[in-house]
All heavy atoms as TSV, in Angstrom:
chain	resi	resn	atom	element	x	y	z
A	1	MET	N	N	91.078	63.907	31.927
A	1	MET	CA	C	91.723	62.619	31.731
A	1	MET	C	C	92.321	62.100	33.037
A	1	MET	O	O	92.302	60.914	33.278
A	1	MET	CB	C	92.791	62.757	30.639
A	1	MET	CG	C	93.558	61.496	30.391
A	1	MET	SD	S	92.731	60.363	29.290
A	1	MET	CE	C	94.088	59.503	28.618
A	2	ASN	N	N	92.820	63.015	33.876
A	2	ASN	CA	C	93.414	62.586	35.144
A	2	ASN	C	C	92.401	61.853	36.021
A	2	ASN	O	O	92.745	60.866	36.683
A	2	ASN	CB	C	93.999	63.770	35.908
A	2	ASN	CG	C	95.246	64.316	35.247
A	2	ASN	OD1	O	95.931	63.605	34.513
A	2	ASN	ND2	N	95.541	65.576	35.489
A	3	GLU	N	N	91.168	62.344	36.025
A	3	GLU	CA	C	90.128	61.697	36.827
A	3	GLU	C	C	89.848	60.285	36.301
A	3	GLU	O	O	89.661	59.353	37.082
A	3	GLU	CB	C	88.848	62.533	36.821
A	3	GLU	CG	C	87.801	62.028	37.788
A	3	GLU	CD	C	86.601	62.952	37.887
A	3	GLU	OE1	O	86.557	63.991	37.217
A	3	GLU	OE2	O	85.692	62.617	38.656
A	4	LEU	N	N	89.863	60.115	34.992
A	4	LEU	CA	C	89.676	58.793	34.399
A	4	LEU	C	C	90.814	57.858	34.793
A	4	LEU	O	O	90.573	56.703	35.166
A	4	LEU	CB	C	89.587	58.898	32.871
A	4	LEU	CG	C	89.537	57.565	32.112
A	4	LEU	CD1	C	88.311	56.753	32.513
A	4	LEU	CD2	C	89.574	57.805	30.619
A	5	ILE	N	N	92.034	58.348	34.747
A	5	ILE	CA	C	93.193	57.531	35.145
A	5	ILE	C	C	93.054	57.100	36.601
A	5	ILE	O	O	93.316	55.943	36.942
A	5	ILE	CB	C	94.522	58.298	34.917
A	5	ILE	CG1	C	94.729	58.593	33.429
A	5	ILE	CG2	C	95.703	57.530	35.500
A	5	ILE	CD1	C	94.867	57.394	32.531
A	6	GLU	N	N	92.626	58.005	37.456
A	6	GLU	CA	C	92.431	57.676	38.870
A	6	GLU	C	C	91.380	56.579	39.040
A	6	GLU	O	O	91.559	55.655	39.846
A	6	GLU	CB	C	92.023	58.918	39.667
A	6	GLU	CG	C	93.137	59.913	39.848
A	6	GLU	CD	C	92.674	61.192	40.537
A	6	GLU	OE1	O	91.600	61.183	41.185
A	6	GLU	OE2	O	93.393	62.201	40.421
A	7	ILE	N	N	90.290	56.660	38.289
A	7	ILE	CA	C	89.245	55.642	38.349
A	7	ILE	C	C	89.804	54.295	37.904
A	7	ILE	O	O	89.585	53.265	38.560
A	7	ILE	CB	C	88.028	56.055	37.475
A	7	ILE	CG1	C	87.307	57.245	38.097
A	7	ILE	CG2	C	87.065	54.878	37.290
A	7	ILE	CD1	C	86.280	57.905	37.179
A	8	LEU	N	N	90.537	54.299	36.793
A	8	LEU	CA	C	91.113	53.051	36.288
A	8	LEU	C	C	92.123	52.460	37.272
A	8	LEU	O	O	92.147	51.243	37.488
A	8	LEU	CB	C	91.787	53.290	34.930
A	8	LEU	CG	C	90.841	53.477	33.752
A	8	LEU	CD1	C	91.594	54.006	32.538
A	8	LEU	CD2	C	90.137	52.169	33.412
A	9	GLU	N	N	92.960	53.309	37.870
A	9	GLU	CA	C	93.949	52.829	38.837
A	9	GLU	C	C	93.276	52.229	40.061
A	9	GLU	O	O	93.777	51.266	40.638
A	9	GLU	CB	C	94.900	53.954	39.230
A	9	GLU	CG	C	95.883	54.303	38.134
A	9	GLU	CD	C	96.753	55.504	38.450
A	9	GLU	OE1	O	96.404	56.295	39.369
A	9	GLU	OE2	O	97.784	55.668	37.772
A	10	GLU	N	N	92.147	52.787	40.446
A	10	GLU	CA	C	91.408	52.255	41.588
A	10	GLU	C	C	90.804	50.890	41.254
A	10	GLU	O	O	90.813	49.977	42.078
A	10	GLU	CB	C	90.311	53.237	41.979
A	10	GLU	CG	C	89.688	52.964	43.325
A	10	GLU	CD	C	88.713	54.067	43.706
A	10	GLU	OE1	O	89.143	55.222	43.843
A	10	GLU	OE2	O	87.521	53.751	43.866
A	11	LEU	N	N	90.273	50.751	40.032
A	11	LEU	CA	C	89.669	49.486	39.615
A	11	LEU	C	C	90.701	48.425	39.253
A	11	LEU	O	O	90.442	47.236	39.387
A	11	LEU	CB	C	88.751	49.704	38.408
A	11	LEU	CG	C	87.430	50.398	38.665
A	11	LEU	CD1	C	86.716	50.677	37.351
A	11	LEU	CD2	C	86.546	49.543	39.553
A	12	LEU	N	N	91.867	48.866	38.769
A	12	LEU	CA	C	92.892	47.944	38.286
A	12	LEU	C	C	94.236	48.246	38.947
A	12	LEU	O	O	95.190	48.650	38.275
A	12	LEU	CB	C	93.019	48.057	36.759
A	12	LEU	CG	C	91.750	47.840	35.949
A	12	LEU	CD1	C	91.941	48.267	34.508
A	12	LEU	CD2	C	91.323	46.380	36.039
A	13	PRO	N	N	94.331	48.046	40.250
A	13	PRO	CA	C	95.579	48.388	40.946
A	13	PRO	C	C	96.753	47.576	40.392
A	13	PRO	O	O	96.620	46.396	40.074
A	13	PRO	CB	C	95.291	48.034	42.405
A	13	PRO	CG	C	94.108	47.144	42.384
A	13	PRO	CD	C	93.354	47.432	41.128
A	14	GLY	N	N	97.885	48.248	40.246
A	14	GLY	CA	C	99.089	47.581	39.778
A	14	GLY	C	C	99.234	47.521	38.266
A	14	GLY	O	O	100.270	47.101	37.760
A	15	GLU	N	N	98.223	47.956	37.536
A	15	GLU	CA	C	98.292	47.955	36.071
A	15	GLU	C	C	98.746	49.329	35.571
A	15	GLU	O	O	98.432	50.346	36.174
A	15	GLU	CB	C	96.922	47.633	35.456
A	15	GLU	CG	C	96.412	46.250	35.755
A	15	GLU	CD	C	97.230	45.139	35.126
A	15	GLU	OE1	O	97.915	45.378	34.113
A	15	GLU	OE2	O	97.206	44.023	35.674
A	16	ASP	N	N	99.474	49.336	34.471
A	16	ASP	CA	C	99.907	50.587	33.847
A	16	ASP	C	C	98.777	51.086	32.955
A	16	ASP	O	O	98.830	50.971	31.726
A	16	ASP	CB	C	101.181	50.357	33.038
A	16	ASP	CG	C	101.701	51.630	32.392
A	16	ASP	OD1	O	101.207	52.729	32.744
A	16	ASP	OD2	O	102.588	51.526	31.527
A	17	VAL	N	N	97.736	51.613	33.572
A	17	VAL	CA	C	96.526	51.978	32.839
A	17	VAL	C	C	96.735	53.154	31.881
A	17	VAL	O	O	95.997	53.280	30.906
A	17	VAL	CB	C	95.335	52.267	33.790
A	17	VAL	CG1	C	94.933	51.020	34.529
A	17	VAL	CG2	C	95.664	53.390	34.746
A	18	GLU	N	N	97.741	53.975	32.132
A	18	GLU	CA	C	97.980	55.120	31.243
A	18	GLU	C	C	98.520	54.674	29.892
A	18	GLU	O	O	98.241	55.310	28.876
A	18	GLU	CB	C	98.961	56.104	31.876
A	18	GLU	CG	C	98.337	56.938	32.969
A	18	GLU	CD	C	99.240	58.069	33.402
A	18	GLU	OE1	O	99.431	58.999	32.590
A	18	GLU	OE2	O	99.748	58.015	34.525
A	19	ASN	N	N	99.287	53.599	29.861
A	19	ASN	CA	C	99.958	53.180	28.629
A	19	ASN	C	C	99.415	51.899	28.024
A	19	ASN	O	O	99.752	51.574	26.887
A	19	ASN	CB	C	101.459	53.023	28.890
A	19	ASN	CG	C	102.077	54.329	29.332
A	19	ASN	OD1	O	101.941	55.342	28.671
A	19	ASN	ND2	N	102.738	54.317	30.472
A	20	CYS	N	N	98.614	51.163	28.749
A	20	CYS	CA	C	98.094	49.891	28.257
A	20	CYS	C	C	97.067	50.127	27.151
A	20	CYS	O	O	96.176	50.967	27.290
A	20	CYS	CB	C	97.462	49.095	29.399
A	20	CYS	SG	S	96.909	47.457	28.878
A	21	THR	N	N	97.191	49.377	26.060
A	21	THR	CA	C	96.240	49.489	24.951
A	21	THR	C	C	95.494	48.178	24.721
A	21	THR	O	O	94.857	47.992	23.691
A	21	THR	CB	C	96.963	49.897	23.649
A	21	THR	OG1	O	97.947	48.901	23.343
A	21	THR	CG2	C	97.603	51.267	23.775
A	22	THR	N	N	95.590	47.279	25.705
A	22	THR	CA	C	94.962	45.956	25.554
A	22	THR	C	C	94.197	45.556	26.816
A	22	THR	O	O	94.233	44.401	27.229
A	22	THR	CB	C	96.035	44.892	25.233
A	22	THR	OG1	O	97.032	44.917	26.265
A	22	THR	CG2	C	96.677	45.121	23.878
A	23	LEU	N	N	93.514	46.506	27.430
A	23	LEU	CA	C	92.787	46.216	28.672
A	23	LEU	C	C	91.759	45.107	28.478
A	23	LEU	O	O	91.600	44.244	29.338
A	23	LEU	CB	C	92.096	47.482	29.188
A	23	LEU	CG	C	93.008	48.603	29.693
A	23	LEU	CD1	C	92.193	49.850	30.012
A	23	LEU	CD2	C	93.788	48.144	30.902
A	24	ILE	N	N	91.067	45.112	27.344
A	24	ILE	CA	C	90.072	44.074	27.049
A	24	ILE	C	C	90.758	42.854	26.437
A	24	ILE	O	O	90.543	41.721	26.868
A	24	ILE	CB	C	88.985	44.609	26.087
A	24	ILE	CG1	C	88.227	45.774	26.704
A	24	ILE	CG2	C	88.027	43.490	25.665
A	24	ILE	CD1	C	87.354	45.427	27.873
A	25	ASP	N	N	91.591	43.099	25.424
A	25	ASP	CA	C	92.231	41.996	24.693
A	25	ASP	C	C	93.022	41.071	25.610
A	25	ASP	O	O	93.045	39.853	25.407
A	25	ASP	CB	C	93.154	42.539	23.597
A	25	ASP	CG	C	92.390	43.281	22.504
A	25	ASP	OD1	O	91.154	43.114	22.406
A	25	ASP	OD2	O	93.033	44.036	21.751
A	26	ASP	N	N	93.682	41.630	26.607
A	26	ASP	CA	C	94.487	40.823	27.534
A	26	ASP	C	C	93.728	40.432	28.804
A	26	ASP	O	O	94.323	39.975	29.768
A	26	ASP	CB	C	95.775	41.563	27.907
A	26	ASP	CG	C	96.770	41.604	26.762
A	26	ASP	OD1	O	96.601	40.844	25.787
A	26	ASP	OD2	O	97.725	42.409	26.835
A	27	HIS	N	N	92.432	40.656	28.807
A	27	HIS	CA	C	91.553	40.277	29.931
A	27	HIS	C	C	91.939	40.948	31.249
A	27	HIS	O	O	91.707	40.396	32.319
A	27	HIS	CB	C	91.512	38.751	30.096
A	27	HIS	CG	C	91.162	38.040	28.829
A	27	HIS	ND1	N	89.891	38.049	28.304
A	27	HIS	CD2	C	91.927	37.318	27.961
A	27	HIS	CE1	C	89.881	37.364	27.177
A	27	HIS	NE2	N	91.103	36.913	26.934
A	28	ILE	N	N	92.536	42.128	31.154
A	28	ILE	CA	C	92.847	42.913	32.351
A	28	ILE	C	C	91.547	43.486	32.909
A	28	ILE	O	O	91.329	43.517	34.114
A	28	ILE	CB	C	93.859	44.032	32.018
A	28	ILE	CG1	C	95.180	43.410	31.558
A	28	ILE	CG2	C	94.055	44.961	33.200
A	28	ILE	CD1	C	96.138	44.381	30.901
A	29	LEU	N	N	90.686	43.909	32.001
A	29	LEU	CA	C	89.375	44.447	32.358
A	29	LEU	C	C	88.329	43.404	31.965
A	29	LEU	O	O	88.135	43.128	30.789
A	29	LEU	CB	C	89.144	45.764	31.613
A	29	LEU	CG	C	87.939	46.611	31.984
A	29	LEU	CD1	C	87.984	47.009	33.456
A	29	LEU	CD2	C	87.901	47.860	31.117
A	30	ASP	N	N	87.708	42.790	32.977
A	30	ASP	CA	C	86.704	41.753	32.705
A	30	ASP	C	C	85.300	42.355	32.712
A	30	ASP	O	O	85.129	43.563	32.869
A	30	ASP	CB	C	86.825	40.611	33.710
A	30	ASP	CG	C	86.610	41.052	35.150
A	30	ASP	OD1	O	86.137	42.185	35.389
A	30	ASP	OD2	O	86.905	40.250	36.048
A	31	SER	N	N	84.299	41.516	32.535
A	31	SER	CA	C	82.922	42.016	32.433
A	31	SER	C	C	82.486	42.737	33.699
A	31	SER	O	O	81.818	43.772	33.625
A	31	SER	CB	C	81.954	40.884	32.089
A	31	SER	OG	O	82.037	39.853	33.046
A	32	PHE	N	N	82.859	42.222	34.857
A	32	PHE	CA	C	82.507	42.904	36.102
A	32	PHE	C	C	83.216	44.258	36.179
A	32	PHE	O	O	82.628	45.264	36.587
A	32	PHE	CB	C	82.872	42.049	37.320
A	32	PHE	CG	C	82.536	42.717	38.618
A	32	PHE	CD1	C	81.222	42.820	39.042
A	32	PHE	CD2	C	83.530	43.275	39.407
A	32	PHE	CE1	C	80.895	43.455	40.241
A	32	PHE	CE2	C	83.224	43.912	40.603
A	32	PHE	CZ	C	81.903	44.003	41.013
A	33	GLY	N	N	84.471	44.291	35.764
A	33	GLY	CA	C	85.231	45.534	35.753
A	33	GLY	C	C	84.620	46.568	34.824
A	33	GLY	O	O	84.588	47.755	35.133
A	34	ILE	N	N	84.125	46.093	33.681
A	34	ILE	CA	C	83.488	47.009	32.728
A	34	ILE	C	C	82.238	47.622	33.347
A	34	ILE	O	O	82.020	48.829	33.257
A	34	ILE	CB	C	83.151	46.289	31.404
A	34	ILE	CG1	C	84.440	45.941	30.665
A	34	ILE	CG2	C	82.243	47.150	30.537
A	34	ILE	CD1	C	84.241	45.022	29.478
A	35	LEU	N	N	81.429	46.797	33.990
A	35	LEU	CA	C	80.210	47.319	34.624
A	35	LEU	C	C	80.548	48.340	35.708
A	35	LEU	O	O	79.905	49.385	35.806
A	35	LEU	CB	C	79.384	46.175	35.210
A	35	LEU	CG	C	78.739	45.235	34.195
A	35	LEU	CD1	C	78.037	44.085	34.911
A	35	LEU	CD2	C	77.777	45.979	33.300
A	36	SER	N	N	81.554	48.041	36.508
A	36	SER	CA	C	81.981	48.980	37.543
A	36	SER	C	C	82.509	50.271	36.923
A	36	SER	O	O	82.199	51.369	37.387
A	36	SER	CB	C	83.079	48.351	38.409
A	36	SER	OG	O	82.600	47.215	39.067
A	37	LEU	N	N	83.295	50.118	35.865
A	37	LEU	CA	C	83.870	51.275	35.197
A	37	LEU	C	C	82.792	52.150	34.572
A	37	LEU	O	O	82.833	53.380	34.682
A	37	LEU	CB	C	84.866	50.803	34.128
A	37	LEU	CG	C	85.617	51.870	33.349
A	37	LEU	CD1	C	86.382	52.805	34.275
A	37	LEU	CD2	C	86.559	51.222	32.349
A	38	VAL	N	N	81.818	51.530	33.922
A	38	VAL	CA	C	80.717	52.287	33.319
A	38	VAL	C	C	80.012	53.113	34.379
A	38	VAL	O	O	79.752	54.309	34.189
A	38	VAL	CB	C	79.729	51.343	32.588
A	38	VAL	CG1	C	78.418	52.048	32.283
A	38	VAL	CG2	C	80.356	50.809	31.310
A	39	SER	N	N	79.716	52.516	35.505
A	39	SER	CA	C	79.043	53.222	36.593
A	39	SER	C	C	79.884	54.405	37.082
A	39	SER	O	O	79.370	55.516	37.270
A	39	SER	CB	C	78.761	52.254	37.736
A	39	SER	OG	O	78.204	52.922	38.824
A	40	GLU	N	N	81.165	54.161	37.280
A	40	GLU	CA	C	82.062	55.228	37.756
A	40	GLU	C	C	82.152	56.366	36.743
A	40	GLU	O	O	82.118	57.544	37.113
A	40	GLU	CB	C	83.464	54.660	38.016
A	40	GLU	CG	C	83.545	53.703	39.182
A	40	GLU	CD	C	83.538	54.408	40.517
A	40	GLU	OE1	O	83.903	55.597	40.591
A	40	GLU	OE2	O	83.148	53.765	41.500
A	41	ILE	N	N	82.280	56.017	35.462
A	41	ILE	CA	C	82.390	57.035	34.414
A	41	ILE	C	C	81.104	57.844	34.321
A	41	ILE	O	O	81.143	59.081	34.213
A	41	ILE	CB	C	82.734	56.386	33.051
A	41	ILE	CG1	C	84.185	55.901	33.063
A	41	ILE	CG2	C	82.494	57.366	31.903
A	41	ILE	CD1	C	84.566	55.078	31.841
A	42	GLU	N	N	79.966	57.171	34.344
A	42	GLU	CA	C	78.686	57.884	34.252
A	42	GLU	C	C	78.531	58.872	35.398
A	42	GLU	O	O	78.072	60.001	35.190
A	42	GLU	CB	C	77.531	56.892	34.216
A	42	GLU	CG	C	77.426	56.152	32.902
A	42	GLU	CD	C	76.271	55.172	32.837
A	42	GLU	OE1	O	75.799	54.689	33.894
A	42	GLU	OE2	O	75.833	54.874	31.706
A	43	ASP	N	N	78.914	58.463	36.603
A	43	ASP	CA	C	78.805	59.359	37.759
A	43	ASP	C	C	79.809	60.510	37.682
A	43	ASP	O	O	79.463	61.668	37.925
A	43	ASP	CB	C	79.026	58.584	39.063
A	43	ASP	CG	C	77.872	57.665	39.396
A	43	ASP	OD1	O	76.797	57.806	38.784
A	43	ASP	OD2	O	78.057	56.789	40.265
A	44	ALA	N	N	81.047	60.197	37.343
A	44	ALA	CA	C	82.112	61.205	37.366
A	44	ALA	C	C	81.983	62.229	36.248
A	44	ALA	O	O	82.280	63.416	36.445
A	44	ALA	CB	C	83.475	60.516	37.288
A	45	PHE	N	N	81.538	61.787	35.072
A	45	PHE	CA	C	81.542	62.676	33.912
A	45	PHE	C	C	80.147	63.060	33.441
A	45	PHE	O	O	80.005	63.752	32.426
A	45	PHE	CB	C	82.335	62.032	32.764
A	45	PHE	CG	C	83.778	61.797	33.119
A	45	PHE	CD1	C	84.210	60.547	33.514
A	45	PHE	CD2	C	84.691	62.841	33.094
A	45	PHE	CE1	C	85.533	60.318	33.862
A	45	PHE	CE2	C	86.013	62.629	33.435
A	45	PHE	CZ	C	86.437	61.363	33.825
A	46	GLU	N	N	79.133	62.610	34.157
A	46	GLU	CA	C	77.741	62.945	33.854
A	46	GLU	C	C	77.389	62.646	32.397
A	46	GLU	O	O	76.884	63.496	31.660
A	46	GLU	CB	C	77.453	64.403	34.204
A	46	GLU	CG	C	77.615	64.679	35.681
A	46	GLU	CD	C	77.353	66.127	36.052
A	46	GLU	OE1	O	77.168	66.972	35.152
A	46	GLU	OE2	O	77.339	66.409	37.258
A	47	VAL	N	N	77.703	61.419	31.995
A	47	VAL	CA	C	77.352	60.931	30.664
A	47	VAL	C	C	76.579	59.627	30.837
A	47	VAL	O	O	76.601	59.020	31.910
A	47	VAL	CB	C	78.600	60.673	29.784
A	47	VAL	CG1	C	79.322	61.975	29.479
A	47	VAL	CG2	C	79.529	59.654	30.413
A	48	GLU	N	N	75.895	59.212	29.783
A	48	GLU	CA	C	75.203	57.930	29.787
A	48	GLU	C	C	75.817	57.056	28.713
A	48	GLU	O	O	75.857	57.435	27.536
A	48	GLU	CB	C	73.711	58.115	29.519
A	48	GLU	CG	C	72.944	56.813	29.648
A	48	GLU	CD	C	71.450	57.004	29.525
A	48	GLU	OE1	O	70.948	58.093	29.872
A	48	GLU	OE2	O	70.794	56.058	29.064
A	49	ILE	N	N	76.326	55.898	29.131
A	49	ILE	CA	C	76.955	54.973	28.202
A	49	ILE	C	C	75.913	53.936	27.794
A	49	ILE	O	O	75.473	53.132	28.615
A	49	ILE	CB	C	78.191	54.307	28.839
A	49	ILE	CG1	C	79.222	55.390	29.210
A	49	ILE	CG2	C	78.795	53.287	27.879
A	49	ILE	CD1	C	80.406	54.882	29.986
A	50	SER	N	N	75.524	53.985	26.535
A	50	SER	CA	C	74.495	53.070	26.033
A	50	SER	C	C	75.119	51.707	25.730
A	50	SER	O	O	76.342	51.587	25.571
A	50	SER	CB	C	73.874	53.636	24.761
A	50	SER	OG	O	74.797	53.565	23.694
A	51	PRO	N	N	74.284	50.673	25.636
A	51	PRO	CA	C	74.802	49.342	25.281
A	51	PRO	C	C	75.588	49.347	23.967
A	51	PRO	O	O	76.538	48.579	23.818
A	51	PRO	CB	C	73.538	48.489	25.177
A	51	PRO	CG	C	72.573	49.141	26.108
A	51	PRO	CD	C	72.859	50.623	25.977
A	52	ALA	N	N	75.233	50.207	23.040
A	52	ALA	CA	C	75.941	50.276	21.758
A	52	ALA	C	C	77.403	50.705	21.932
A	52	ALA	O	O	78.250	50.404	21.089
A	52	ALA	CB	C	75.223	51.240	20.825
A	53	GLU	N	N	77.693	51.408	23.032
A	53	GLU	CA	C	79.068	51.868	23.303
A	53	GLU	C	C	79.916	50.783	23.960
A	53	GLU	O	O	81.128	50.935	24.075
A	53	GLU	CB	C	79.044	53.101	24.209
A	53	GLU	CG	C	78.332	54.300	23.639
A	53	GLU	CD	C	79.063	54.942	22.469
A	53	GLU	OE1	O	80.246	54.639	22.226
A	53	GLU	OE2	O	78.419	55.757	21.785
A	54	LEU	N	N	79.298	49.704	24.401
A	54	LEU	CA	C	80.010	48.657	25.132
A	54	LEU	C	C	80.707	47.697	24.169
A	54	LEU	O	O	80.408	46.505	24.101
A	54	LEU	CB	C	79.055	47.890	26.048
A	54	LEU	CG	C	78.385	48.730	27.132
A	54	LEU	CD1	C	77.403	47.882	27.925
A	54	LEU	CD2	C	79.413	49.358	28.052
A	55	ILE	N	N	81.677	48.245	23.450
A	55	ILE	CA	C	82.473	47.455	22.516
A	55	ILE	C	C	83.935	47.513	22.936
A	55	ILE	O	O	84.372	48.495	23.547
A	55	ILE	CB	C	82.291	47.947	21.063
A	55	ILE	CG1	C	82.692	49.418	20.924
A	55	ILE	CG2	C	80.847	47.726	20.584
A	55	ILE	CD1	C	82.727	49.935	19.507
A	56	PRO	N	N	84.711	46.476	22.637
A	56	PRO	CA	C	86.115	46.451	23.072
A	56	PRO	C	C	86.919	47.671	22.645
A	56	PRO	O	O	87.751	48.160	23.416
A	56	PRO	CB	C	86.659	45.174	22.410
A	56	PRO	CG	C	85.464	44.287	22.286
A	56	PRO	CD	C	84.317	45.222	22.000
A	57	ASP	N	N	86.679	48.192	21.449
A	57	ASP	CA	C	87.440	49.354	20.982
A	57	ASP	C	C	87.328	50.543	21.921
A	57	ASP	O	O	88.270	51.324	22.042
A	57	ASP	CB	C	86.974	49.782	19.587
A	57	ASP	CG	C	87.445	48.829	18.499
A	57	ASP	OD1	O	88.300	47.960	18.783
A	57	ASP	OD2	O	86.945	48.955	17.368
A	58	ASN	N	N	86.195	50.697	22.595
A	58	ASN	CA	C	85.997	51.822	23.508
A	58	ASN	C	C	86.634	51.600	24.876
A	58	ASN	O	O	86.768	52.548	25.650
A	58	ASN	CB	C	84.510	52.113	23.693
A	58	ASN	CG	C	83.892	52.773	22.488
A	58	ASN	OD1	O	84.575	53.325	21.641
A	58	ASN	ND2	N	82.576	52.693	22.393
A	59	PHE	N	N	87.015	50.365	25.190
A	59	PHE	CA	C	87.483	50.043	26.543
A	59	PHE	C	C	88.896	49.475	26.587
A	59	PHE	O	O	89.374	49.093	27.646
A	59	PHE	CB	C	86.510	49.058	27.210
A	59	PHE	CG	C	85.204	49.691	27.590
A	59	PHE	CD1	C	84.197	49.845	26.660
A	59	PHE	CD2	C	84.990	50.164	28.875
A	59	PHE	CE1	C	82.981	50.443	26.992
A	59	PHE	CE2	C	83.795	50.768	29.229
A	59	PHE	CZ	C	82.794	50.910	28.282
A	60	ASN	N	N	89.595	49.406	25.466
A	60	ASN	CA	C	90.919	48.794	25.434
A	60	ASN	C	C	92.012	49.669	26.029
A	60	ASN	O	O	93.059	49.162	26.414
A	60	ASN	CB	C	91.294	48.398	24.006
A	60	ASN	CG	C	91.398	46.899	23.831
A	60	ASN	OD1	O	91.583	46.158	24.786
A	60	ASN	ND2	N	91.266	46.453	22.606
A	61	SER	N	N	91.777	50.975	26.110
A	61	SER	CA	C	92.803	51.870	26.643
A	61	SER	C	C	92.164	53.093	27.287
A	61	SER	O	O	91.007	53.423	27.017
A	61	SER	CB	C	93.746	52.327	25.523
A	61	SER	OG	O	93.058	53.182	24.629
A	62	ALA	N	N	92.951	53.765	28.104
A	62	ALA	CA	C	92.479	54.997	28.722
A	62	ALA	C	C	92.179	56.031	27.639
A	62	ALA	O	O	91.198	56.770	27.724
A	62	ALA	CB	C	93.520	55.533	29.697
A	63	SER	N	N	92.992	56.061	26.608
A	63	SER	CA	C	92.791	57.010	25.515
A	63	SER	C	C	91.469	56.747	24.794
A	63	SER	O	O	90.726	57.680	24.491
A	63	SER	CB	C	93.957	56.909	24.528
A	63	SER	OG	O	93.755	57.749	23.430
A	64	ALA	N	N	91.169	55.482	24.526
A	64	ALA	CA	C	89.905	55.132	23.862
A	64	ALA	C	C	88.718	55.484	24.755
A	64	ALA	O	O	87.701	55.996	24.273
A	64	ALA	CB	C	89.884	53.650	23.508
A	65	LEU	N	N	88.857	55.223	26.036
A	65	LEU	CA	C	87.795	55.583	26.978
A	65	LEU	C	C	87.591	57.098	26.986
A	65	LEU	O	O	86.455	57.573	26.988
A	65	LEU	CB	C	88.138	55.089	28.386
A	65	LEU	CG	C	87.894	53.619	28.640
A	65	LEU	CD1	C	88.687	53.140	29.841
A	65	LEU	CD2	C	86.406	53.369	28.851
A	66	TRP	N	N	88.680	57.841	27.005
A	66	TRP	CA	C	88.585	59.298	27.037
A	66	TRP	C	C	87.917	59.819	25.766
A	66	TRP	O	O	87.094	60.737	25.823
A	66	TRP	CB	C	89.958	59.932	27.243
A	66	TRP	CG	C	89.859	61.395	27.434
A	66	TRP	CD1	C	90.290	62.374	26.585
A	66	TRP	CD2	C	89.247	62.070	28.536
A	66	TRP	NE1	N	89.993	63.607	27.097
A	66	TRP	CE2	C	89.355	63.455	28.294
A	66	TRP	CE3	C	88.631	61.644	29.701
A	66	TRP	CZ2	C	88.860	64.409	29.178
A	66	TRP	CZ3	C	88.140	62.595	30.586
A	66	TRP	CH2	C	88.256	63.962	30.315
A	67	ASP	N	N	88.264	59.222	24.625
A	67	ASP	CA	C	87.625	59.619	23.366
A	67	ASP	C	C	86.115	59.386	23.426
A	67	ASP	O	O	85.329	60.223	22.984
A	67	ASP	CB	C	88.227	58.847	22.181
A	67	ASP	CG	C	89.646	59.272	21.867
A	67	ASP	OD1	O	90.084	60.342	22.345
A	67	ASP	OD2	O	90.328	58.523	21.137
A	68	MET	N	N	85.710	58.245	23.991
A	68	MET	CA	C	84.289	57.939	24.115
A	68	MET	C	C	83.604	58.948	25.046
A	68	MET	O	O	82.530	59.472	24.722
A	68	MET	CB	C	84.079	56.521	24.656
A	68	MET	CG	C	82.615	56.162	24.868
A	68	MET	SD	S	82.362	54.544	25.621
A	68	MET	CE	C	83.058	54.789	27.258
A	69	ILE	N	N	84.214	59.235	26.176
A	69	ILE	CA	C	83.652	60.191	27.134
A	69	ILE	C	C	83.499	61.562	26.479
A	69	ILE	O	O	82.451	62.205	26.595
A	69	ILE	CB	C	84.529	60.280	28.405
A	69	ILE	CG1	C	84.448	58.974	29.194
A	69	ILE	CG2	C	84.120	61.476	29.269
A	69	ILE	CD1	C	85.527	58.823	30.249
A	70	THR	N	N	84.535	61.993	25.785
A	70	THR	CA	C	84.501	63.292	25.110
A	70	THR	C	C	83.376	63.342	24.091
A	70	THR	O	O	82.623	64.320	24.022
A	70	THR	CB	C	85.863	63.571	24.432
A	70	THR	OG1	O	86.887	63.518	25.425
A	70	THR	CG2	C	85.870	64.936	23.768
A	71	ARG	N	N	83.235	62.290	23.301
A	71	ARG	CA	C	82.179	62.229	22.295
A	71	ARG	C	C	80.795	62.252	22.953
A	71	ARG	O	O	79.896	62.970	22.501
A	71	ARG	CB	C	82.352	60.945	21.462
A	71	ARG	CG	C	81.380	60.797	20.343
A	71	ARG	CD	C	81.721	59.634	19.411
A	71	ARG	NE	N	82.456	58.525	19.972
A	71	ARG	CZ	C	81.921	57.534	20.681
A	71	ARG	NH1	N	80.627	57.528	20.939
A	71	ARG	NH2	N	82.675	56.546	21.138
A	72	LEU	N	N	80.637	61.507	24.038
A	72	LEU	CA	C	79.350	61.470	24.735
A	72	LEU	C	C	79.001	62.817	25.350
A	72	LEU	O	O	77.842	63.232	25.360
A	72	LEU	CB	C	79.348	60.376	25.800
A	72	LEU	CG	C	79.384	58.942	25.281
A	72	LEU	CD1	C	79.594	57.967	26.430
A	72	LEU	CD2	C	78.122	58.605	24.501
A	73	LYS	N	N	79.998	63.531	25.864
A	73	LYS	CA	C	79.753	64.845	26.448
A	73	LYS	C	C	79.347	65.843	25.358
A	73	LYS	O	O	78.504	66.695	25.591
A	73	LYS	CB	C	80.978	65.334	27.206
A	73	LYS	CG	C	81.188	64.603	28.532
A	73	LYS	CD	C	82.350	65.135	29.298
A	73	LYS	CE	C	82.071	66.369	30.056
A	73	LYS	NZ	N	81.182	66.297	31.186
A	74	GLU	N	N	79.948	65.712	24.176
A	74	GLU	CA	C	79.600	66.611	23.069
A	74	GLU	C	C	78.188	66.354	22.587
A	74	GLU	O	O	77.475	67.286	22.205
A	74	GLU	CB	C	80.586	66.436	21.919
A	74	GLU	CG	C	81.958	67.014	22.210
A	74	GLU	CD	C	82.980	66.679	21.142
A	74	GLU	OE1	O	82.655	65.948	20.172
A	74	GLU	OE2	O	84.124	67.133	21.282
A	75	ASP	N	N	77.782	65.082	22.581
A	75	ASP	CA	C	76.449	64.711	22.122
A	75	ASP	C	C	75.357	65.095	23.120
A	75	ASP	O	O	74.195	65.174	22.767
A	75	ASP	CB	C	76.352	63.192	21.851
A	75	ASP	CG	C	77.172	62.793	20.649
A	75	ASP	OD1	O	77.604	63.681	19.877
A	75	ASP	OD2	O	77.402	61.576	20.467
A	76	ASN	N	N	75.759	65.315	24.353
A	76	ASN	CA	C	74.822	65.582	25.425
A	76	ASN	C	C	74.262	66.961	25.411
A	76	ASN	O	O	74.541	67.922	24.981
A	76	ASN	CB	C	75.476	65.328	26.785
A	76	ASN	CG	C	74.464	65.040	27.853
A	76	ASN	OD1	O	73.266	65.020	27.613
A	76	ASN	ND2	N	74.963	64.803	29.029
């Protein structure tokens, strides 16, 4: 999870990424940010994020992202 937080902090400097639960809802993470984040996550955690995973629920918080990563690693 720490590595994910570091990635988010790099992409979203100045945001409280550990506690924010509205990254998508509040437009903190935009479409370009999502694409960058997907690339970073795929490289860092050796998972493949399919288009079906690109839903707001998976990207609204660090916790939701971590849950998605964990699920993808288990499926792999």
